Residue frames relative to the residue before (quaternion, step in Angstrom):
aa qw qx qy qz dx dy dz
M 1.0000 0.0000 0.0000 0.0000 0.00 0.00 0.00
P 0.4271 -0.7072 0.4783 0.2978 3.61 -0.72 0.90
D 0.6122 -0.5978 0.3978 0.3310 3.51 -1.29 0.56
S 0.7872 -0.0800 0.1207 0.5994 3.52 1.09 -1.00
A 0.3638 -0.7078 0.5601 0.2302 3.49 -1.16 0.61
L 0.6775 0.4671 -0.2986 0.4834 3.61 1.13 -0.24
D 0.3028 -0.7278 0.5858 0.1881 3.49 -1.24 0.58
R 0.5784 -0.5858 0.4357 0.3639 3.54 -1.16 0.57
L 0.4924 -0.6358 0.5171 0.2933 3.50 -1.20 0.62
H 0.3118 -0.7180 0.5686 0.2528 3.54 -0.98 0.61
Q 0.6487 -0.4933 0.4040 0.4154 3.62 -1.29 0.49
Y 0.1853 -0.8044 0.5583 0.0833 3.58 -0.87 1.16
E 0.6547 0.4973 -0.3158 0.4736 3.59 1.10 -0.35
P 0.4177 -0.6951 0.5107 0.2856 3.55 -0.77 0.89
R 0.3798 -0.7558 0.5133 0.1449 3.46 -1.06 0.87
Q 0.5663 -0.6031 0.4280 0.3637 3.59 -0.93 0.66
G 0.8213 0.2483 -0.1420 0.4936 3.69 -0.86 0.58
R 0.5892 0.5639 -0.3652 0.4490 3.59 1.22 0.02
P 0.5302 -0.6341 0.4270 0.3669 3.56 -0.83 0.76
G 0.8113 0.1665 -0.2293 0.5113 3.55 -1.01 1.24
G 0.7009 0.4149 -0.3049 0.4935 3.61 1.21 0.06
A 0.0530 -0.8503 0.5236 -0.0044 3.52 -0.24 1.13
G 0.6825 -0.4921 0.2707 0.4677 3.57 1.27 0.39
P 0.7538 -0.3723 0.2427 0.4840 3.63 -1.06 -0.17
L 0.4557 -0.6798 0.4777 0.3194 3.52 -1.01 0.59
T 0.0968 -0.7809 0.6151 0.0494 3.51 -1.06 0.83
L 0.2275 -0.7782 0.5712 0.1283 3.47 -1.07 0.71
D 0.3127 -0.7527 0.5520 0.1761 3.49 -0.94 0.88
L 0.0700 -0.8367 0.5431 -0.0078 3.57 0.01 1.26
P 0.4802 -0.6669 0.4832 0.3018 3.64 -0.83 0.90
P 0.5619 -0.5826 0.4410 0.3877 3.62 -1.01 0.66
Q 0.5102 -0.6270 0.5055 0.3017 3.51 -1.19 0.67
P 0.4294 -0.6832 0.5211 0.2779 3.50 -0.91 0.92
G 0.7602 0.3707 -0.2921 0.4465 3.48 -1.39 0.52
K 0.5544 -0.5918 0.4724 0.3455 3.51 -1.40 0.04
P 0.6310 -0.4723 0.4185 0.4513 3.56 -1.28 0.15
A 0.7018 -0.5008 0.3271 0.3869 3.56 -1.31 0.65
S 0.6583 0.5329 -0.3195 0.4249 3.56 1.02 -0.84
E 0.7325 0.4016 -0.2387 0.4951 3.66 1.13 -0.51
Q 0.5299 0.6879 -0.4057 0.2854 3.59 1.09 0.01
G 0.6348 -0.5544 0.3054 0.4431 3.59 1.14 0.46
G 0.8118 0.2168 -0.2142 0.4981 3.40 -0.98 0.99
P 0.5772 -0.5924 0.4471 0.3407 3.54 -1.26 0.63
P 0.5502 -0.5896 0.4732 0.3546 3.59 -1.32 0.39
L 0.5446 -0.6022 0.4714 0.3444 3.53 -1.18 0.49
E 0.2353 -0.7843 0.5671 0.0887 3.51 -0.81 1.06
L 0.6098 -0.6004 0.3724 0.3591 3.58 -1.07 0.70
R 0.6386 0.5189 -0.3452 0.4515 3.57 1.05 -0.64
Q 0.5879 0.5377 -0.3820 0.4684 3.63 1.21 -0.40
V 0.6219 0.5487 -0.3236 0.4555 3.54 0.98 -1.01
R 0.6728 0.4974 -0.2814 0.4699 3.61 0.85 -1.06
S 0.6255 0.5490 -0.3071 0.4615 3.60 0.98 -0.82
V 0.6822 0.4559 -0.2711 0.5032 3.63 0.85 -0.94
L 0.6354 0.5056 -0.3239 0.4855 3.69 0.83 -0.83
N 0.6818 0.4556 -0.3256 0.4707 3.64 0.69 -0.78
L 0.6476 0.5242 -0.3280 0.4452 3.59 0.93 -0.71
I 0.6388 0.5049 -0.3150 0.4876 3.52 1.01 -0.81
L 0.6242 0.5312 -0.3343 0.4652 3.67 0.97 -0.82
E 0.6968 0.4787 -0.2766 0.4569 3.57 0.91 -1.03
I 0.6353 0.5118 -0.3260 0.4776 3.61 1.07 -0.52
R 0.6727 0.4800 -0.3210 0.4627 3.53 0.93 -0.73
A 0.6515 0.5150 -0.2762 0.4837 3.56 1.29 -0.53
G 0.5274 -0.6398 0.4046 0.3856 3.60 1.30 -0.26
Y 0.5223 0.6761 -0.3967 0.3357 3.63 1.15 -0.09
R 0.7862 0.2002 -0.1047 0.5752 3.62 1.16 -0.42
P 0.4231 -0.6853 0.4892 0.3346 3.60 -1.00 0.40
P 0.6171 -0.6015 0.3812 0.3349 3.60 -1.10 0.81
A 0.5443 0.6354 -0.4039 0.3700 3.51 1.02 -0.57
R 0.6184 0.5602 -0.3576 0.4194 3.70 0.95 -0.55
L 0.7022 0.4768 -0.2687 0.4554 3.48 1.22 -0.42
R 0.3914 0.7910 -0.4261 0.1988 3.63 1.24 -0.38
V 0.7723 0.3611 -0.2024 0.4819 3.57 0.82 -1.03
L 0.6488 0.5435 -0.3052 0.4364 3.57 1.21 -0.20
V 0.7685 0.3013 -0.1522 0.5435 3.60 1.20 -0.35
H 0.5863 -0.5669 0.4263 0.3914 3.57 -1.13 0.44
P 0.6102 -0.5898 0.3556 0.3917 3.66 -1.01 0.77
R 0.5933 0.5255 -0.3779 0.4786 3.74 0.96 -0.69
L 0.7197 0.4226 -0.3116 0.4542 3.69 0.63 -0.76
Y 0.5781 0.5703 -0.3574 0.4614 3.57 1.17 -0.48
R 0.6627 0.5019 -0.2846 0.4774 3.52 0.92 -0.89
L 0.6399 0.5261 -0.3161 0.4624 3.58 1.04 -0.78
L 0.6662 0.4860 -0.2866 0.4877 3.49 0.92 -0.98
C 0.6547 0.5080 -0.3156 0.4624 3.72 0.90 -0.76
D 0.7038 0.4849 -0.2422 0.4592 3.53 0.98 -0.82
E 0.6197 0.5644 -0.3412 0.4254 3.55 1.20 -0.60
P 0.4941 -0.6439 0.4884 0.3205 3.54 -0.93 0.85
Q 0.4963 -0.6681 0.4966 0.2465 3.44 -1.09 0.94
A 0.2158 -0.7745 0.5744 0.1539 3.69 -0.77 0.83
T 0.2149 -0.7874 0.5683 0.1042 3.52 -0.03 1.39
N 0.8187 0.2076 -0.2152 0.4902 3.52 -1.31 0.58
M 0.5404 0.5540 -0.4372 0.4581 3.66 1.09 0.63
R 0.1352 0.7990 -0.5745 0.1151 3.69 0.65 0.97
F 0.1587 -0.7897 0.5914 0.0378 3.52 -0.87 1.08
T 0.2086 -0.7428 0.6109 0.1778 3.59 -1.09 0.62
L 0.3066 -0.7331 0.5724 0.2022 3.65 -0.64 0.99
K 0.2214 -0.8025 0.5496 0.0694 3.43 -0.79 1.06
T 0.8242 0.0517 0.0344 0.5629 3.49 0.43 -1.31
V 0.0044 -0.7799 0.6248 0.0360 3.53 -1.21 0.63
H 0.0038 0.7837 -0.6211 0.0003 3.55 -0.91 0.90
A 0.1045 -0.7913 0.6016 0.0330 3.58 -0.93 0.85
C 0.0445 -0.7769 0.6273 0.0293 3.48 -1.26 0.55
R 0.3898 -0.6802 0.5620 0.2637 3.63 -0.93 0.85
V 0.1824 -0.7914 0.5810 0.0545 3.63 -0.58 1.15
A 0.7560 0.0558 0.0187 0.6519 3.74 1.16 -0.50
P 0.6627 -0.5095 0.3635 0.4112 3.60 -1.17 0.36
Q 0.7618 0.3375 -0.1632 0.5284 3.59 1.12 -0.66
A 0.7670 0.3558 -0.1839 0.5012 3.64 1.18 0.13
V 0.1077 -0.7673 0.6320 0.0174 3.52 -1.09 1.00
E 0.1519 -0.7689 0.6123 0.1042 3.59 -0.98 0.76
A 0.1059 -0.8104 0.5759 0.0190 3.53 -0.97 0.79
C 0.0782 -0.7530 0.6528 0.0273 3.50 -1.32 0.66
G 0.1559 0.7884 -0.5911 0.0690 3.46 -1.31 0.36
T 0.4240 -0.7065 0.4893 0.2858 3.44 -1.30 -0.24
A 0.1525 -0.7711 0.6113 0.0924 3.48 -0.96 0.77
H 0.1647 -0.8093 0.5571 0.0871 3.59 -0.81 0.93
R 0.0343 0.7721 -0.6323 0.0534 3.47 -1.24 0.80
Q 0.8396 -0.1134 -0.0154 0.5309 3.60 -0.71 1.19
G 0.7688 -0.4130 0.1860 0.4514 3.60 0.83 1.06
R 0.6481 0.4844 -0.3292 0.4867 3.56 1.26 0.05
A 0.2847 -0.7496 0.5668 0.1889 3.60 -0.98 0.75
Y 0.1395 -0.7583 0.6342 0.0567 3.45 -1.20 0.85
A 0.4036 -0.7063 0.5251 0.2501 3.54 -1.09 0.62
V 0.1854 -0.7645 0.6145 0.0589 3.53 -0.99 1.00
V 0.0127 -0.7945 0.6067 -0.0235 3.63 -0.83 0.95
A 0.0722 0.7968 -0.5959 0.0691 3.67 -1.01 0.72
R 0.1751 -0.7380 0.6398 0.1238 3.50 -1.32 0.40
F 0.0953 -0.7648 0.6357 0.0440 3.63 -0.92 0.85
E 0.0965 -0.7715 0.6282 0.0294 3.43 -1.11 0.90
R 0.4133 -0.6668 0.5281 0.3249 3.65 -1.10 0.63
A 0.1299 -0.7290 0.6716 0.0244 3.51 -1.18 1.02
P 0.7288 -0.4047 0.3353 0.4389 3.52 -1.34 0.20
Q 0.6996 0.4777 -0.2564 0.4653 3.55 1.03 -0.97
G 0.6667 -0.4044 0.3255 0.5348 3.70 1.23 -0.48
W 0.7455 -0.3418 0.3206 0.4739 3.60 -1.30 -0.26
R 0.0044 -0.7651 0.6433 -0.0255 3.53 -1.08 0.97
C 0.3777 -0.6609 0.5846 0.2810 3.55 -1.08 0.72
V 0.1183 -0.8196 0.5577 0.0570 3.59 -0.82 1.09
F 0.7786 0.1481 -0.1319 0.5954 3.56 1.28 -0.10
F 0.0243 0.7799 -0.6236 0.0485 3.64 -1.03 0.82
D 0.1417 0.7589 -0.6340 0.0448 3.60 -0.99 0.71
L 0.2139 -0.7142 0.6553 0.1212 3.47 -1.32 0.71
I 0.1711 -0.8324 0.5242 0.0546 3.53 -0.46 1.22
R 0.2769 -0.7954 0.5260 0.1184 3.46 -0.46 1.20
P 0.6108 -0.5557 0.4092 0.3883 3.65 -1.09 0.58
G 0.7973 0.2807 -0.1971 0.4967 3.61 -1.01 0.71
T 0.7038 0.4543 -0.3392 0.4279 3.70 0.97 -0.06
G 0.5070 0.6665 -0.4139 0.3569 3.62 1.33 -0.05
């Protein structure tokens, strides 16, 4: 009966001073352009600001607030879409959860849930830093059964 069916592993890391082995691999990466996110001008986007803008968009879509209050907080294209969209009266939503994640130094994506009459709806948005400050550039309310 053989002693073992397995062979020992050979050393796989190159050793210093050994022919063909110059030590660990190092990469010379170019320095990243620009400044760190904390130094790129303007304050960071806080979760309470995200929640406030999302609530405002939901209230405008329901007809509880005029769209003009949103003009400086959203991208002009999104503002036009929200103004052109018919208001859904009696569609009051309660924003429950909001989560946000920085996906780039100048961009934050958010998601959450809005509730209405016992049903949960998904809310998604993207915020980008503009010279005037943070602006919402994308918003969608995903209704159950449409995903």
